[in-house]
N, C-alpha and C positions, 0 to 999 in steps of 0.2 A: 411563654413557658418553654423550657428546654426539653427536647425529646431525647431519650436515651437511644444510642445506636445499638442495634441488636448484636449480640455476641457472634452470631453466625456471619454477619457482614464484616466484622472486625477480623475474622479468620479468613473469610473467602476472598476479600479484596487483595490483601498482600499475596495470597497464594495464587490468585489469577494473574497478578503482575509477574510473579516469578515464572509461572508456566508459559505465559504468552509473550511477554515483552522484554524480559531481562536478557541482555546481550543480543538483541535482535540484529544489531549491525556489527557484531563481532567478526563475522566472516563476510567477504564480498559476495556479490551475486555469483551463484554457482550453476553449473550445468549449461546446456545450450538454450534452454527455454527461458529461464529467469532473466538473463540479460536481454534477450530478444523482446519479451513482453514489457520489460522496464523501458526499453528504448522506444517502443510504440507509445507508451503512456507519456514519456518525456517529449516525444515529437508532437503528440496531440496537445500537450500543455503549451509548448512553445509556439506552435502554429496557430492555435485557436480554432482549428477545424475539429469540431466535436462530433462530426458525422462519419467521416471516413478515416478509420485507423490506417496509418501508413508506417511501413518499415523501409527505411532508406529511400523515402519518396514514393514507394510503390504501394498501392492499396493492399491491405492485409486483413482478410476476413476469416481467419482461422478460428477465432473465439468470438463470443458475443461481445458487444461493445461495452457492456457494463463494467467489466474488469478494467478496460482501458480508461473509462471515465473516472473510475475510482482512483486509479493510479495518477491520472492527469490532475485531478483535484488535489491529491496529496503532493504532487510536484509543485502545483501553484501555491500551496501552503508552505513551501520551502522546508519540507521535512528532511531533505537530504537525498542523495542518490541511492543509498541502500535502504533507508527506512521507508521512503515513499512507496516503492513497489511492494514491499513486504507487508506494510500495514494495511494496504488496500485489498489484499487477497482475503476473500471470505473463508 
C-alpha cells in the first residue's frame, strides 16, 4: 500500500534545500579560517593520519578533531574542494 507524503514535508524539504544547500559553492573559500581548516581536512584525508590534524606538516590542535574528521570524510567522498569543507561544518 502506498503511503501519502505529508504536505508539511513537501513544503519543508525544498525550503531546506534552498536555505542550506543552494549555491553553496558559488563563492570560493573566504576569510583566513575557512581555507585553513579546509587544508587541514584535506591533508588528513590525503595522509590517512586521522589522529593528528596537521597544517603544512605541523600539528594543529586549535579545534577539536571532529570538524577535521568530517571534512576529511567529505574529501574522501570526492565532494570537491569547496563543497567538502562547507558541508561538514555543523
